[in-house]
C-alpha positions as CSV (number, residue, x, y, z in Angstrom):
1,M,10.8,68.2,-15.5
2,S,10.1,69.7,-12.2
3,A,10.6,68.0,-8.8
4,T,6.8,67.6,-8.4
5,D,6.6,65.6,-11.6
6,H,9.4,63.3,-10.5
7,S,7.7,62.6,-7.1
8,D,4.4,61.8,-8.9
9,V,6.0,59.2,-11.0
10,T,7.5,57.5,-7.9
11,R,4.3,57.8,-6.0
12,R,2.4,56.4,-9.0
13,D,4.8,53.4,-9.2
14,F,4.3,52.7,-5.5
15,L,0.5,52.8,-5.9
16,Y,0.7,50.3,-8.8
17,V,2.9,47.9,-6.8
18,A,0.8,48.3,-3.7
19,T,-2.4,47.7,-5.6
20,G,-0.9,44.6,-7.3
21,T,0.3,43.2,-4.1
22,A,-3.1,43.7,-2.4
23,A,-4.8,42.0,-5.4
24,V,-2.4,39.0,-5.1
25,V,-2.9,38.7,-1.3
26,G,-6.7,39.0,-1.7
27,T,-6.8,36.4,-4.4
28,A,-4.7,34.0,-2.3
29,A,-6.9,34.6,0.8
30,A,-10.0,33.9,-1.2
31,A,-8.6,30.8,-2.9
32,W,-7.1,29.2,0.3
33,P,-10.4,27.7,1.6
34,F,-10.9,26.0,-1.8
35,I,-7.3,24.6,-1.8
36,D,-7.5,23.6,1.9
37,Q,-10.7,21.6,1.5
38,M,-8.9,19.2,-1.0
39,R,-6.6,17.8,1.8
40,P,-7.7,14.5,3.3
41,D,-9.5,14.7,6.6
42,A,-8.2,13.2,9.8
43,S,-10.2,10.0,9.5
44,T,-8.6,9.3,6.1
45,L,-5.1,10.1,7.4
46,A,-5.7,7.8,10.3
47,Q,-6.5,4.9,8.0
48,S,-3.4,5.4,5.9
49,S,-1.2,3.2,8.1
50,I,-1.8,0.9,11.0
51,E,0.4,-0.9,13.5
52,V,-0.2,-4.6,14.1
53,E,1.1,-6.6,17.1
54,V,2.3,-10.0,15.8
55,G,4.2,-11.3,18.8
56,S,1.6,-13.8,19.8
57,L,1.4,-15.4,16.3
58,Q,3.0,-18.8,16.5
59,A,4.3,-20.6,13.4
60,G,1.3,-21.8,11.3
61,S,-1.1,-19.2,12.6
62,S,-2.4,-16.0,11.0
63,L,-4.6,-13.0,11.7
64,V,-6.7,-10.7,9.6
65,V,-6.7,-7.0,10.2
66,K,-8.6,-4.2,8.4
67,W,-6.5,-1.6,6.5
68,R,-8.1,1.0,4.2
69,G,-11.3,-0.9,4.3
70,K,-9.7,-4.1,3.1
71,P,-8.8,-7.3,4.9
72,V,-5.0,-7.9,5.2
73,F,-3.7,-11.4,6.0
74,V,-0.7,-11.6,8.3
75,R,0.7,-15.1,8.5
76,N,3.6,-16.6,10.4
77,R,4.4,-19.5,8.1
78,T,5.8,-22.9,9.1
79,P,9.2,-24.1,7.7
80,E,7.2,-26.6,5.5
81,E,5.1,-23.7,4.0
82,I,8.3,-21.7,3.3
83,K,10.0,-24.7,1.6
84,A,6.9,-25.4,-0.5
85,A,6.8,-21.8,-1.7
86,Q,10.6,-21.7,-2.4
87,D,10.6,-25.0,-4.3
88,T,7.8,-23.8,-6.7
89,P,9.3,-23.4,-10.2
90,M,8.7,-19.9,-11.6
91,A,7.4,-21.5,-14.8
92,D,4.5,-23.0,-12.7
93,L,3.2,-19.5,-11.8
94,K,0.4,-17.8,-13.6
95,D,1.6,-14.4,-12.6
96,P,5.4,-14.0,-12.4
97,I,5.3,-10.5,-10.9
98,A,5.8,-10.1,-7.1
99,R,3.0,-7.4,-6.6
100,N,4.9,-6.2,-3.6
101,G,4.5,-2.5,-2.7
102,N,8.0,-2.5,-1.2
103,L,9.7,-3.6,-4.5
104,P,9.9,-2.3,-8.1
105,S,6.8,-3.1,-10.1
106,D,8.6,-5.7,-12.2
107,A,10.1,-7.7,-9.3
108,P,9.8,-11.5,-9.8
109,A,7.3,-13.5,-7.7
110,T,9.9,-15.4,-5.7
111,D,9.0,-16.4,-2.2
112,V,11.7,-14.1,-0.8
113,D,10.3,-11.1,-2.8
114,R,6.8,-11.7,-1.5
115,S,7.7,-12.4,2.1
116,A,9.3,-10.0,4.6
117,G,12.8,-10.9,3.3
118,K,15.6,-13.2,4.1
119,D,15.8,-12.6,7.8
120,K,12.0,-12.8,8.3
121,E,10.9,-15.1,5.5
122,N,8.4,-16.8,7.7
123,W,6.2,-13.6,7.7
124,I,3.9,-13.0,4.8
125,V,1.5,-9.9,4.6
126,M,-1.0,-9.7,1.8
127,V,-4.2,-7.8,1.0
128,G,-6.9,-10.5,1.3
129,V,-8.9,-9.7,-1.8
130,C,-9.0,-12.1,-4.7
131,T,-7.8,-10.5,-7.8
132,H,-10.5,-12.1,-9.9
133,L,-13.7,-10.4,-8.6
134,G,-12.8,-9.1,-5.2
135,C,-13.9,-11.9,-2.9
136,V,-12.1,-12.7,0.3
137,P,-10.2,-16.1,0.0
138,L,-10.2,-18.6,2.8
139,G,-6.8,-19.3,4.5
140,Q,-4.9,-22.6,4.6
141,Q,-7.1,-24.2,2.0
142,G,-7.0,-25.1,-1.7
143,D,-4.7,-27.3,-3.7
144,F,-1.5,-25.5,-2.7
145,G,-2.1,-25.1,1.1
146,G,-2.4,-21.3,0.9
147,W,-5.6,-19.5,0.2
148,F,-8.7,-20.6,-1.7
149,C,-11.5,-18.4,-3.1
150,P,-14.6,-20.6,-3.1
151,C,-16.6,-18.1,-5.2
152,H,-14.9,-18.9,-8.5
153,G,-12.2,-21.5,-7.6
154,S,-8.9,-19.5,-7.4
155,H,-6.1,-21.3,-5.6
156,Y,-3.2,-19.4,-4.1
157,D,0.0,-21.0,-2.7
158,T,1.6,-20.3,0.7
159,A,3.2,-17.1,-0.7
160,G,-0.1,-15.8,-2.0
161,R,0.7,-16.5,-5.7
162,I,-2.1,-17.5,-8.0
163,R,-1.6,-21.1,-9.1
164,K,-4.9,-22.2,-10.4
165,G,-8.3,-20.7,-11.3
166,P,-9.6,-17.5,-13.0
167,A,-7.7,-14.9,-10.9
168,P,-5.2,-13.1,-13.1
169,M,-2.8,-11.8,-10.5
170,N,-1.1,-12.7,-7.2
171,L,-2.5,-11.3,-4.0
172,E,-1.1,-7.8,-3.5
173,V,1.5,-7.3,-0.8
174,P,1.0,-3.8,0.7
175,V,3.8,-1.5,1.8
176,Y,4.8,-2.6,5.3
177,S,7.8,-2.8,7.6
178,F,8.7,-4.3,10.9
179,I,9.1,-1.5,13.4
180,S,10.1,-3.9,16.1
181,D,10.5,-7.7,16.4
182,T,6.8,-8.0,17.3
183,K,5.1,-5.1,15.5
184,I,4.4,-4.4,11.8
185,R,3.4,-1.1,10.3
186,I,1.2,-1.5,7.2
187,G,0.9,1.5,4.9
């Protein structure tokens, strides 16, 4: 084998590697716009979480905010409402699952598991969409003092748990957290 033959093999190997590399880079450059267009746009990302100022909510009052196109009920419950929710036997609940995005999917529907927890048990945050057919329930009404859906007669208690009517599940509790004593981040 001559020196010329040996350099041709090395040069040929380099050309194969360079051509392969150029093909991979070219394919990635051509595919990137298709991959990039699958990311959510800025308006979608902006709706993924909201911050709600709740400092002005006195005990017994609530507000409704819009999150991801759905109404969300934020309520500062009275001690009587908390006691009524805590005194409800689990056997009386139609849906024993908490439906709380902050907890495991099989967490029980106790009042503490549906509220903001032991230190903020007066706060309840729920997606305000009836789990029967998607209506918006009316607050502080119904047989249990919580929410009532007049469309088909679903009654929710002060913790948003279905107690009577055709709705199959409790009102959903979204993922949320207190970022200060007076501000909640939902989402």
